[in-house]
Backbone as a printed PyTorch tensor [residue, N CA C, xyz], in Angstrom:
tensor([[[  0.8520,  -1.1750,   0.0000],
         [  0.0000,   0.0000,   0.0000],
         [  0.8930,   1.2320,   0.0000]],

        [[  0.6160,   2.1700,  -0.9100],
         [  1.4730,   3.3460,  -0.9530],
         [  1.0070,   4.4690,  -0.0390]],

        [[ -0.2220,   4.3790,   0.4910],
         [ -0.6860,   5.3740,   1.4550],
         [ -1.9080,   4.8560,   2.2100]],

        [[ -2.1540,   5.4640,   3.3480],
         [ -3.3720,   5.2130,   4.1140],
         [ -3.9210,   6.5600,   4.5440]],

        [[ -5.2350,   6.7130,   4.4380],
         [ -5.8770,   7.9520,   4.8590],
         [ -6.7920,   7.6400,   6.0300]],

        [[ -6.6540,   8.4260,   7.0800],
         [ -7.4890,   8.2760,   8.2690],
         [ -8.2970,   9.5490,   8.4280]],

        [[ -9.6060,   9.3740,   8.6570],
         [-10.4840,  10.5240,   8.8340],
         [-11.2600,  10.3670,  10.1300]],

        [[-11.5020,  11.4860,  10.7720],
         [-12.2730,  11.4910,  12.0070],
         [-13.2950,  12.6140,  11.9090]],

        [[-14.5570,  12.2870,  12.1660],
         [-15.6070,  13.2930,  12.1940],
         [-16.0050,  13.5340,  13.6400]],

        [[-16.0310,  14.7990,  14.0270],
         [-16.3840,  15.1560,  15.3990],
         [-17.8210,  15.6710,  15.4450]],

        [[-18.5750,  15.1720,  16.4220],
         [-19.9510,  15.6060,  16.6310],
         [-20.0790,  16.1910,  18.0320]],

        [[-20.8770,  17.2430,  18.1630],
         [-21.1860,  17.8380,  19.4420],
         [-22.6990,  17.9710,  19.5150]],

        [[-23.2970,  17.2550,  20.4590],
         [-24.7550,  17.2460,  20.5950],
         [-25.4520,  16.8730,  19.2930]],

        [[-24.8960,  15.9020,  18.5880],
         [-25.4860,  15.4120,  17.3570],
         [-25.2330,  16.2810,  16.1410]],

        [[-24.4120,  17.3280,  16.2760],
         [-24.1200,  18.2310,  15.1690],
         [-22.6840,  17.9850,  14.7160]],

        [[-22.5230,  17.8140,  13.4170],
         [-21.1940,  17.6280,  12.8480],
         [-20.4410,  18.9450,  12.9710]],

        [[-19.3440,  18.9470,  13.7450],
         [-18.5880,  20.1850,  13.9390],
         [-17.2620,  20.1890,  13.1970]],

        [[-16.9420,  19.1090,  12.5040],
         [-15.7230,  19.1320,  11.7110],
         [-15.1960,  17.7660,  11.3640]],

        [[-14.2970,  17.7560,  10.3780],
         [-13.6670,  16.5270,   9.9170],
         [-12.1660,  16.7640,   9.8910]],

        [[-11.4220,  15.8290,  10.4470],
         [ -9.9700,  15.8860,  10.3840],
         [ -9.4590,  14.7250,   9.5500]],

        [[ -8.4240,  14.9670,   8.7610],
         [ -7.8800,  13.9440,   7.8710],
         [ -6.3690,  13.9440,   7.9610]],

        [[ -5.7940,  12.7540,   7.9610],
         [ -4.3480,  12.6240,   7.8650],
         [ -4.0580,  11.5090,   6.8650]],

        [[ -3.0890,  11.7530,   5.9940],
         [ -2.6670,  10.7540,   5.0180],
         [ -1.2390,  10.3710,   5.3410]],

        [[ -1.0090,   9.0800,   5.4980],
         [  0.3260,   8.5610,   5.7730],
         [  0.8060,   7.8700,   4.5130]],

        [[  1.9340,   8.3340,   3.9890],
         [  2.4790,   7.8120,   2.7460],
         [  3.6780,   6.9210,   3.0130]],

        [[  3.8250,   5.8930,   2.1930],
         [  4.9510,   4.9820,   2.2700],
         [  6.0720,   5.5400,   1.4030]],

        [[  7.1230,   6.0510,   2.0200],
         [  8.2140,   6.6750,   1.2730],
         [  9.1130,   5.6400,   0.6130]],

        [[  8.8340,   4.3630,   0.8130],
         [  9.6580,   3.3250,   0.2090],
         [  9.1700,   2.9390,  -1.1810]],

        [[  8.1220,   3.5940,  -1.6590],
         [  7.5950,   3.2870,  -2.9870],
         [  8.6040,   3.6860,  -4.0540]],

        [[  8.4300,   3.1670,  -5.2440],
         [  9.3410,   3.4210,  -6.3520],
         [  9.3720,   4.8690,  -6.7860]],

        [[ 10.3200,   5.2040,  -7.6480],
         [ 10.5840,   6.5670,  -8.0530],
         [  9.4150,   7.3200,  -8.6570]],

        [[  8.5500,   6.7010,  -9.4380],
         [  7.4370,   7.4070, -10.0690],
         [  6.1060,   7.1200,  -9.4010]],

        [[  6.1190,   6.6970,  -8.1620],
         [  4.8880,   6.3470,  -7.4710],
         [  4.3040,   7.5810,  -6.7910]],

        [[  3.1660,   8.0290,  -7.2870],
         [  2.4640,   9.1710,  -6.7330],
         [  1.1390,   8.6870,  -6.1570]],

        [[  0.5560,   9.4850,  -5.2650],
         [ -0.7370,   9.1640,  -4.6680],
         [ -1.6820,  10.3320,  -4.8770]],

        [[ -2.8640,  10.0480,  -5.4210],
         [ -3.9000,  11.0560,  -5.6060],
         [ -5.0120,  10.7800,  -4.6070]],

        [[ -5.3320,  11.7750,  -3.8010],
         [ -6.3460,  11.6410,  -2.7600],
         [ -7.4630,  12.6510,  -3.0230]],

        [[ -8.7290,  12.2090,  -2.9560],
         [ -9.8670,  13.1250,  -3.0280],
         [-10.1990,  13.5370,  -1.6040]],

        [[-10.0900,  14.8190,  -1.3210],
         [-10.4120,  15.3470,   0.0050],
         [-11.9230,  15.5100,   0.1530]],

        [[-12.4410,  15.1930,   1.3260],
         [-13.8830,  15.2190,   1.6450],
         [-14.6710,  14.1970,   0.8360]],

        [[-14.0140,  13.1410,   0.3980],
         [-14.6590,  12.1520,  -0.4500],
         [-15.4090,  11.0650,   0.2880]],

        [[-15.3720,  11.0710,   1.6030],
         [-16.0650,  10.0040,   2.3300],
         [-17.2590,  10.5450,   3.1060]],

        [[-18.0030,  11.4460,   2.4930],
         [-19.1660,  12.0220,   3.1570],
         [-20.3440,  11.0490,   3.1380]],

        [[-21.1030,  11.0610,   4.2310],
         [-22.3080,  10.2450,   4.3550],
         [-23.4730,  11.2020,   4.5930]],

        [[-24.5490,  11.0210,   3.8440],
         [-25.7110,  11.8860,   3.9490],
         [-26.8930,  11.0530,   4.4310]],

        [[-27.3660,  11.3580,   5.6350],
         [-28.4580,  10.5960,   6.2370],
         [-29.7390,  11.4240,   6.1870]],

        [[-30.7000,  10.9350,   5.3890],
         [-32.0030,  11.5770,   5.2440],
         [-32.9050,  11.1420,   6.3950]],

        [[-33.8870,  11.9760,   6.7600],
         [-34.7750,  11.6110,   7.8740],
         [-35.8120,  10.5780,   7.4290]],

        [[-36.7150,  10.2110,   8.3300],
         [-37.7010,   9.1600,   8.0730],
         [-38.6070,   9.4900,   6.8860]],

        [[-38.8640,  10.7870,   6.6540],
         [-39.7100,  11.2010,   5.5380],
         [-38.9120,  11.3380,   4.2370]],

        [[-37.6080,  11.1060,   4.2960],
         [-36.7630,  11.2080,   3.1130],
         [-36.3040,  12.6160,   2.7970]],

        [[-36.3240,  13.5120,   3.8090],
         [-35.8920,  14.8970,   3.6090],
         [-34.3880,  14.9960,   3.8030]],

        [[-33.7580,  15.7600,   2.9330],
         [-32.3100,  15.9270,   2.9260],
         [-31.7750,  16.4740,   4.2500]],

        [[-30.6110,  15.9900,   4.6840],
         [-29.9950,  16.5370,   5.9000],
         [-29.4700,  17.9560,   5.6760]],

        [[-29.4110,  18.4210,   4.4310],
         [-28.9480,  19.7820,   4.1320],
         [-30.1180,  20.7540,   3.9550]],

        [[-31.3500,  20.2610,   4.0950],
         [-32.5310,  21.0970,   3.9040],
         [-32.5780,  22.1870,   4.9800]],

        [[-32.8620,  23.4100,   4.5810],
         [-32.9150,  24.5300,   5.5280],
         [-34.0190,  24.3710,   6.5600]],

        [[-35.0120,  23.5250,   6.2870],
         [-36.0890,  23.2870,   7.2460],
         [-35.6410,  22.3610,   8.3740]],

        [[-34.4990,  21.7120,   8.2090],
         [-33.9760,  20.8330,   9.2630],
         [-33.5340,  21.6660,  10.4550]],

        [[-33.5790,  21.0440,  11.6270],
         [-33.1550,  21.7470,  12.8430],
         [-31.6860,  22.1420,  12.7450]],

        [[-30.8600,  21.2240,  12.3130],
         [-29.4310,  21.4790,  12.1580],
         [-28.9850,  21.0380,  10.7670]],

        [[-29.2440,  21.8580,   9.7350],
         [-28.8410,  21.4330,   8.3960],
         [-27.3150,  21.2830,   8.3030]],

        [[-26.8910,  20.2670,   7.5720],
         [-25.4530,  20.0270,   7.4310],
         [-24.8940,  20.8720,   6.3010]],

        [[-23.5930,  21.0920,   6.3570],
         [-22.8920,  21.7610,   5.2650],
         [-22.2910,  20.6770,   4.3850]],

        [[-22.5250,  20.7770,   3.1060],
         [-21.9490,  19.8170,   2.1600],
         [-20.5940,  20.3640,   1.7400]],

        [[-19.5650,  19.6270,   2.0790],
         [-18.2070,  20.0710,   1.8020],
         [-17.8290,  19.7970,   0.3540]],

        [[-17.2070,  20.7680,  -0.3240],
         [-16.7740,  20.5180,  -1.6980],
         [-15.6360,  19.5060,  -1.7130]],

        [[-15.5180,  18.7990,  -2.8120],
         [-14.4090,  17.8680,  -2.9770],
         [-13.1960,  18.6400,  -3.4710]],

        [[-12.0570,  18.2380,  -3.0090],
         [-10.7960,  18.7900,  -3.4750],
         [ -9.8510,  17.6260,  -3.6830]],

        [[ -8.5940,  17.9080,  -3.9310],
         [ -7.6540,  16.8070,  -4.0800],
         [ -6.2660,  17.2170,  -3.6490]],

        [[ -5.4860,  16.1970,  -3.3340],
         [ -4.0790,  16.3690,  -3.0270],
         [ -3.3160,  15.3000,  -3.7820]],

        [[ -2.2480,  15.7100,  -4.4450],
         [ -1.3640,  14.7850,  -5.1440],
         [ -0.0390,  14.7660,  -4.3900]],

        [[  0.4010,  13.5570,  -4.0020],
         [  1.6510,  13.3810,  -3.2650],
         [  2.6650,  12.6780,  -4.1530]],

        [[  3.9310,  13.0610,  -4.0140],
         [  4.9810,  12.3380,  -4.7260],
         [  5.4220,  11.1350,  -3.9050]],

        [[  6.4090,  10.3950,  -4.3910],
         [  6.8010,   9.1520,  -3.7320],
         [  7.4610,   9.3710,  -2.3720]],

        [[  7.8380,  10.6030,  -2.0280],
         [  8.4170,  10.8650,  -0.7030],
         [  7.3710,  11.3700,   0.2800]],

        [[  6.1280,  11.4890,  -0.1790],
         [  5.0610,  11.9760,   0.6900],
         [  4.9000,  13.4800,   0.6540]],

        [[  5.6590,  14.1560,  -0.2050],
         [  5.5450,  15.6090,  -0.3380],
         [  4.3470,  15.9490,  -1.2110]],

        [[  3.5990,  16.9580,  -0.8020],
         [  2.4360,  17.3970,  -1.5650],
         [  2.8840,  18.1870,  -2.7920]],

        [[  2.2950,  17.8600,  -3.9370],
         [  2.5400,  18.6110,  -5.1620],
         [  1.6170,  19.8280,  -5.1190]],

        [[  2.1580,  21.0470,  -5.1840],
         [  1.2800,  22.2210,  -5.1160],
         [  0.3630,  22.3050,  -6.3360]],

        [[ -0.8470,  22.8230,  -6.1150],
         [ -1.8010,  22.9550,  -7.2170],
         [ -1.2420,  23.8190,  -8.3310]],

        [[ -0.3830,  24.7760,  -7.9970],
         [  0.1800,  25.6590,  -9.0190],
         [  1.0530,  24.8890, -10.0130]],

        [[  1.4910,  23.6910,  -9.6550],
         [  2.3080,  22.8700, -10.5530],
         [  1.4510,  22.0390, -11.5040]],

        [[  0.1270,  22.0580, -11.3090],
         [ -0.7910,  21.2550, -12.1200],
         [ -1.6650,  22.2000, -12.9380]],

        [[ -1.6690,  22.0240, -14.2370],
         [ -2.4830,  22.8790, -15.1110],
         [ -3.9570,  22.5170, -14.9640]],

        [[ -4.8090,  23.5330, -15.0260],
         [ -6.2500,  23.3190, -14.8770],
         [ -6.8300,  22.3570, -15.8890]],

        [[ -6.3280,  22.4160, -17.1280],
         [ -6.8620,  21.5180, -18.1590],
         [ -6.4350,  20.0700, -17.9320]],

        [[ -5.5160,  19.8420, -17.0050],
         [ -5.0740,  18.4840, -16.6780],
         [ -5.8880,  17.8610, -15.5500]],

        [[ -6.9490,  18.5410, -15.1330],
         [ -7.8200,  18.0570, -14.0560],
         [ -9.1840,  17.7620, -14.6540]],

        [[ -9.7160,  16.5610, -14.3940],
         [-11.0410,  16.1770, -14.9050],
         [-11.8640,  15.5690, -13.7720]],

        [[-12.9590,  16.2330, -13.4190],
         [-13.9350,  15.6890, -12.4810],
         [-15.0390,  15.0600, -13.3080]],

        [[-15.3110,  13.7840, -13.1040],
         [-16.3140,  13.0590, -13.8780],
         [-17.4900,  12.7490, -12.9500]],

        [[-18.6350,  13.3380, -13.2680],
         [-19.8240,  13.2900, -12.4130],
         [-20.9220,  12.5350, -13.1460]],

        [[-21.6380,  11.6280, -12.4700],
         [-22.7220,  10.9010, -13.1500],
         [-23.8650,  11.8370, -13.5460]],

        [[-24.5130,  11.5230, -14.6730],
         [-25.6400,  12.3100, -15.1890],
         [-26.9860,  11.7890, -14.7290]],

        [[-27.1230,  10.4750, -14.6070],
         [-28.4230,   9.8590, -14.3470],
         [-28.3650,   8.9590, -13.1240]],

        [[-29.5320,   8.7270, -12.5580],
         [-29.6780,   7.8360, -11.3980],
         [-28.7160,   8.2210, -10.2790]],

        [[-28.6300,   9.5120, -10.0060],
         [-27.7160,  10.0140,  -8.9930],
         [-28.4340,  10.9610,  -8.0420]],

        [[-27.9040,  11.0790,  -6.8430],
         [-28.4150,  12.0120,  -5.8380],
         [-27.6090,  13.3120,  -5.8660]],

        [[-26.6540,  13.4320,  -6.7930],
         [-25.7270,  14.5580,  -6.8420],
         [-26.0990,  15.5590,  -7.9280]],

        [[-25.8010,  16.8290,  -7.6560],
         [-25.9680,  17.8770,  -8.6610],
         [-24.8410,  18.8820,  -8.4530]],

        [[-24.1190,  19.1710,  -9.5390],
         [-23.0220,  20.1380,  -9.4750],
         [-23.6080,  21.5330,  -9.2700]],

        [[-22.9800,  22.3170,  -8.4180],
         [-23.4510,  23.6750,  -8.1530],
         [-23.3290,  24.5390,  -9.4070]],

        [[-24.2750,  25.4520,  -9.5770],
         [-24.2930,  26.3040, -10.7690],
         [-23.0540,  27.1900, -10.8690]],

        [[-22.3910,  27.4610,  -9.7570],
         [-21.1770,  28.2870,  -9.7690],
         [-20.0740,  27.6700, -10.6290]],

        [[-20.1420,  26.3750, -10.8840],
         [-19.1260,  25.6960, -11.6910],
         [-19.4440,  25.7620, -13.1830]],

        [[-20.5740,  26.3750, -13.5190],
         [-20.9330,  26.5600, -14.9200],
         [-21.3180,  25.2710, -15.6060]],

        [[-21.2990,  25.3480, -16.9160],
         [-21.6300,  24.1850, -17.7340],
         [-20.4470,  23.2320, -17.7920]],

        [[-20.7090,  21.9320, -17.9500],
         [-19.5950,  20.9820, -18.0680],
         [-18.7420,  21.2820, -19.2980]],

        [[-17.4760,  20.9390, -19.2080],
         [-16.5620,  21.1100, -20.3370],
         [-16.9040,  20.1160, -21.4350]],

        [[-17.2490,  18.8920, -21.0200],
         [-17.6290,  17.8200, -21.9350],
         [-18.8210,  17.0970, -21.3440]],

        [[-19.5710,  16.4090, -22.2040],
         [-20.6590,  15.5440, -21.7460],
         [-20.6090,  14.2460, -22.5220]],

        [[-20.9420,  13.1550, -21.8420],
         [-21.1580,  11.8890, -22.5190],
         [-22.5950,  11.4920, -22.2150]],

        [[-23.0070,  10.3320, -22.6840],
         [-24.3760,   9.8890, -22.3920],
         [-24.5910,   9.6600, -20.9030]],

        [[-23.5190,   9.3300, -20.1880],
         [-23.6800,   8.9560, -18.7810],
         [-22.9970,   9.8950, -17.7950]],

        [[-22.1550,  10.8350, -18.2860],
         [-21.3970,  11.6830, -17.3560],
         [-21.3110,  13.1300, -17.8130]],

        [[-21.0280,  13.9880, -16.8210],
         [-20.6130,  15.3620, -17.0590],
         [-19.1420,  15.4130, -16.6880]],

        [[-18.3500,  16.1440, -17.4580],
         [-16.9220,  16.2540, -17.1800],
         [-16.5750,  17.7310, -17.0330]],

        [[-15.9890,  18.0730, -15.8840],
         [-15.5780,  19.4420, -15.5860],
         [-14.0590,  19.4900, -15.5210]],

        [[-13.4670,  20.4840, -16.1740],
         [-12.0210,  20.6850, -16.1130],
         [-11.7550,  22.0900, -15.5730]],

        [[-10.4850,  22.3980, -15.3770],
         [-10.0520,  23.7300, -14.9340],
         [-10.5780,  24.1260, -13.5570]],

        [[-10.8290,  23.1680, -12.6970],
         [-11.2330,  23.4900, -11.3340],
         [-10.5410,  22.5350, -10.3680]],

        [[ -9.9650,  23.1120,  -9.3220],
         [ -9.2280,  22.3190,  -8.3440],
         [-10.1520,  21.7240,  -7.2800]],

        [[-11.3920,  22.2160,  -7.2350],
         [-12.3610,  21.6290,  -6.3110],
         [-13.6690,  21.4120,  -7.0550]],

        [[-14.5850,  20.6780,  -6.4330],
         [-15.8720,  20.3770,  -7.0590],
         [-16.9560,  20.4660,  -5.9930]],

        [[-17.7580,  21.5200,  -6.0910],
         [-18.8720,  21.6860,  -5.1620],
         [-20.1300,  21.0670,  -5.7420]],

        [[-20.9560,  20.5520,  -4.8700],
         [-22.1770,  19.8960,  -5.3300],
         [-23.2530,  20.0360,  -4.2760]],

        [[-24.4800,  19.8020,  -4.6900],
         [-25.5990,  19.7160,  -3.7600],
         [-26.1520,  18.3010,  -3.8630]],

        [[-27.0460,  17.9830,  -2.9580],
         [-27.6450,  16.6520,  -2.9730],
         [-29.1460,  16.7910,  -3.1820]],

        [[-29.7570,  15.7220,  -3.6040],
         [-31.1900,  15.7100,  -3.8600],
         [-31.9560,  16.0990,  -2.5910]],

        [[-32.9940,  16.9370,  -2.7230],
         [-33.7710,  17.3160,  -1.5340],
         [-34.5850,  16.1550,  -0.9760]],

        [[-34.7920,  15.1210,  -1.7890],
         [-35.5860,  13.9600,  -1.3860],
         [-34.7790,  12.6900,  -1.6170]],

        [[-34.9120,  11.7490,  -0.7020],
         [-34.1970,  10.4810,  -0.8040],
         [-34.8660,   9.5720,  -1.8340]],

        [[-34.0450,   9.0010,  -2.7180],
         [-34.5210,   8.0400,  -3.7040],
         [-33.6450,   6.7910,  -3.5800]],

        [[-34.2430,   5.6920,  -3.1780],
         [-33.4690,   4.4730,  -2.9230],
         [-32.8620,   3.8840,  -4.1870]],

        [[-33.3840,   4.2250,  -5.3550],
         [-32.8760,   3.6350,  -6.5990],
         [-31.8170,   4.4880,  -7.2900]],

        [[-31.5390,   5.6490,  -6.7550],
         [-30.5000,   6.5040,  -7.3380],
         [-29.1670,   6.1520,  -6.6830]],

        [[-28.5380,   5.1280,  -7.2290],
         [-27.3320,   4.5610,  -6.6250],
         [-26.0420,   4.9600,  -7.3380]],

        [[-26.1380,   5.7600,  -8.3760],
         [-24.9670,   6.1310,  -9.1600],
         [-24.3570,   7.4110,  -8.5840]],

        [[-23.5860,   7.2920,  -7.5200],
         [-23.0530,   8.4450,  -6.8070],
         [-21.5300,   8.4280,  -6.7310]],

        [[-20.9120,   7.8340,  -7.7380],
         [-19.4590,   7.7570,  -7.7910],
         [-18.9060,   8.9240,  -8.5890]],

        [[-17.9680,   9.6370,  -7.9970],
         [-17.2730,  10.7290,  -8.6740],
         [-15.8480,  10.2650,  -8.9320]],

        [[-15.3900,  10.4940, -10.1570],
         [-14.0370,  10.0940, -10.5480],
         [-13.2270,  11.3610, -10.8070]],

        [[-12.0000,  11.3540, -10.3300],
         [-11.0720,  12.4520, -10.5660],
         [ -9.8810,  11.9180, -11.3470]],

        [[ -9.5360,  12.5960, -12.4360],
         [ -8.3530,  12.2490, -13.2150],
         [ -7.4370,  13.4690, -13.2360]],

        [[ -6.1770,  13.2660, -12.8940],
         [ -5.1910,  14.3430, -12.9170],
         [ -3.9940,  13.8760, -13.7260]],

        [[ -3.6190,  14.6700, -14.7290],
         [ -2.4120,  14.3970, -15.5160],
         [ -1.2900,  15.2520, -14.9480]],

        [[ -0.1540,  14.6080, -14.6980],
         [  1.0000,  15.3270, -14.1520],
         [  2.2650,  14.6070, -14.5860]],

        [[  3.1790,  15.3300, -15.1780],
         [  4.4550,  14.7790, -15.6420],
         [  4.2500,  13.5290, -16.4970]],

        [[  3.3920,  13.6440, -17.4950],
         [  3.1140,  12.5640, -18.4520],
         [  2.5390,  11.3070, -17.8170]],

        [[  1.9510,  11.4380, -16.6320],
         [  1.2730,  10.3200, -15.9720],
         [ -0.1790,  10.7110, -15.7260]],

        [[ -1.0660,   9.7260, -15.7530],
         [ -2.4720,   9.9410, -15.4370],
         [ -2.7720,   9.2620, -14.1110]],

        [[ -3.2550,  10.0400, -13.1550],
         [ -3.6110,   9.5170, -11.8370],
         [ -5.1250,   9.5720, -11.7070]],

        [[ -5.7060,   8.5010, -11.1680],
         [ -7.1630,   8.3890, -11.0610],
         [ -7.5380,   8.0500,  -9.6250]],

        [[ -8.5520,   8.7540,  -9.1180],
         [ -9.1040,   8.4580,  -7.7920],
         [-10.6190,   8.4780,  -7.9170]],

        [[-11.2860,   7.6830,  -7.0870],
         [-12.7530,   7.6040,  -7.0910],
         [-13.2600,   7.7790,  -5.6730]],

        [[-14.4580,   8.3020,  -5.5800],
         [-15.1620,   8.3170,  -4.3080],
         [-16.6280,   8.0070,  -4.5780]],

        [[-17.2080,   7.2110,  -3.7180],
         [-18.6210,   6.8620,  -3.8300],
         [-19.3130,   7.4190,  -2.5950]],

        [[-20.0100,   8.5420,  -2.7490],
         [-20.6830,   9.1700,  -1.6220],
         [-21.8620,   8.2940,  -1.1780]],

        [[-22.0980,   8.2670,   0.1170],
         [-23.0910,   7.3550,   0.6890],
         [-24.3580,   8.1180,   1.0870]],

        [[-25.5170,   7.5570,   0.7250],
         [-26.8100,   8.1370,   1.0620],
         [-27.6190,   7.0930,   1.8360]],

        [[-28.1240,   7.5080,   3.0030],
         [-28.8990,   6.6260,   3.8740],
         [-30.2110,   7.2950,   4.2270]],

        [[-31.2030,   6.4820,   4.5710],
         [-32.4710,   7.0130,   5.0610],
         [-32.7390,   6.4090,   6.4270]],

        [[-33.1250,   7.2440,   7.3570],
         [-33.4470,   6.8070,   8.7260],
         [-34.4760,   5.6880,   8.6550]],

        [[-34.1940,   4.5680,   9.2910],
         [-35.1120,   3.4410,   9.3430],
         [-34.8620,   2.3880,   8.2760]],

        [[-33.9800,   2.6530,   7.3500],
         [-33.6850,   1.6340,   6.3170],
         [-32.3710,   0.9750,   6.6170]]])
């Protein structure tokens, strides 16, 4: 394993007050071994018994949906600064159908579209909203990140989790 990521979510009186993350990299990996990590990629969204979103303003304590970001590490565990990566070398691939996800309008129109995905480039983070209502059959919630750096393509995936109280 070239890295391990540990995350801890802190709650106070049932309210999410923050997430801490640490990534431990194996510096014994080979010369061209890099690690691409999606930050905030392990979010869980728990809808109430009526299927109302945990981010709904009508909720007692609506949650904040954290945008996804990324970190690229070299084989020594050093972070590659975003300024070293060209915007056109970043591709966020978001599902189009059967998903609980929607890209925020601030990110504009997708750079490319396929029958099944939207592809956004030139952005170091990806903000999104979630469906206001829970749908048990909308299971396509995997976001893929592709980053090209030094003639290599690095790929990371995250599958956001959606739950409904009582299921």
